[in-house]
N, C-alpha and C positions, 0 to 999 in steps of 0.2 A: 243764476244771479245770487249774490250774497249780500246780506244786510248786517248792519251793526247798530248798536246803541250803547249807551254808557250807564253804569250803575255806580252810585257813590257808596262805597262800603266803609266800614269803620277803619280799615287799614289803608285804603287808597281808592283811586278811581279805577274802575274795571271796565274793559271793553268786552261786550258780548257780540258774538257773530252767529248767524244762522243761514240756512239755505231756504228759509221760508217755513219749514216744518220741523227741522231738527237743529239743535244747538251744535255748532261746529267749532266754536272758539270761545274762550274766556281767558283774557290776558290782563294782568295787572299793569298799571302804569309803569313804564320803563322796563318791562319784562323782556328778556332775551327771546328771540324768535317770534316776536309779536306779529301775528298774522302770517307767519312764515309758511304755513301749510296750504294757504289759499292760492289757487291758480289765477285768480283775478281780484281786482279791487272790490271793496264793499261800498254799498250805498247806505247812508245813514237813514234809518227808518225805525221809529220807536214803537209803532202800533202793530206789533206782530205778536200773536198769542204765545209763541214759544218764549219770547222775551219776558212777557208777563209771568209765565210759569217759572222761568229761570230766576227772575228777580224775587219772586215769592220764595223760591227755594233758598236763595241767598239770605233773604230777610230772616227766615227761620234758622238757618245755620248760624248767622251772626247773633241771633237772639239766644243761642245756646241749645237749640233743638238739634236733633240728629236726622235730618232728612236723608233718605236713601238716594244713592246715585241713580238707581233704577226708576225713580219717579219722573225723570226727564228723558225725552227722546234725544239721545246723543249720537252724533255721527262724526267722530274725529277722523280727520283725513291722515292716512299713513299706511304703510305697507303691512304685510301680514305679521312680520316680527314685532313691529311697534304696536299693532293692534293687540297682539297676544300679551305684551307687557302691560298695556293700558287696561286690559281685562283683569289682570292680576291686581293692578292698583285699585280697581273698583271693588275688590273683595276685602281690602284692608279696613277693619272696623274703626269706627270713630274713636278717637282717643288712644289708638294704638299705633305702633310703628313696626316696620319690617326693614330688613337690610337689603342692599343691592344683591348681596350673595344669596339670600333666601329667594329672591325673585329669580336669580340666575339658575338656581337648582330647579325651581318650578318650571322655568322655560326649557331647560335641558330635558326634563322629563316629558314635557308636552311635545318636544321636537324629536324625541327618541335619540338624544345625544348623551354622551357620557358626562359632559360638563359644558358650561357656558361661561363666558367672560363677564365679570361684574361691570367692566367698562362698557361692554355692548349694552348691558341693561341700563347703565347710567345715561348713555346716549338716547335711548328710547324714552326713559323717564324725563330727561331734560327737554325733549321735544313734544311733551304732552301738550296738546293745544287747548285743553279744557281744564286749566288749573282749578284747584279747590274742589270742584265737583268730581273730577277724576283726581283723587287725592295724592298727587305726587309729593306733597309736603310731608307725607307720612313715611317717606323712605329715607333711611339714614345709613351711615357707614357702619361697618362691622363692630366697631367699638363705641358707637354712639356719636361719631363725628357728624356734624351737621354740615353737609356739603351738597352741592348740586341742585340748587333751586333757582330756576330762571327768574323768579320774582324777587330774589335777594334773600340772603340768610336771615336778615332781621325780620322779614315778613314770614319766613318759614317758622321762626321761633314764635312769632305772634300767633300764628295759626295753631301750632302744637300746644302752646300755653292755653289758648282759647279752648282747645279740646280737652284740657286737663291732663296732658301727657306728663309723666314724671320726668322732669328735665334734669334731675340731679346727676345723671350719668351722661348727659349730652354735653358736647363741647364743640366749639368752632375751632378747627385746626389752625395753627399758626402757619402763615405763609413763609416759605423758605426765603432766605436772602439771595437775591440774584447777584451773580459775580460779574 
């Protein structure tokens, strides 16, 4: 059985999901793949200790503190490859960014492969079911392009600015004209 509650953050309403003991989801209002990893629907229930812990973590984060991902029991649902990518995301320090290519190199090494596609990494990052806490917003393109955030690029920018990331070399790529 899965449970949900909502949290009103400074940037939007957030839905939290748990299995009773572990946090399994955190989605921003309007986020792509909202609840997409869950095999069944959720029951709204606010009085679960993991929700209290997650909300306290988020309160601290939005107050400018640097709570560690490891402070919460997390159980994101996904295959071995996605789990490996999400583990790498958890190691990105507060206020810093990493590229999809950097993660691809780390995953290739983990999997004893010569190389790995940045696009495959992008798919795993984009399906991260526990946004903010598993900090997928800290992943950027090779030249600083701000792409690939299910919660929307404007929220990615808000989160990076909140963490004090130097945004001077970051940019939102222009979309090509469709013919």
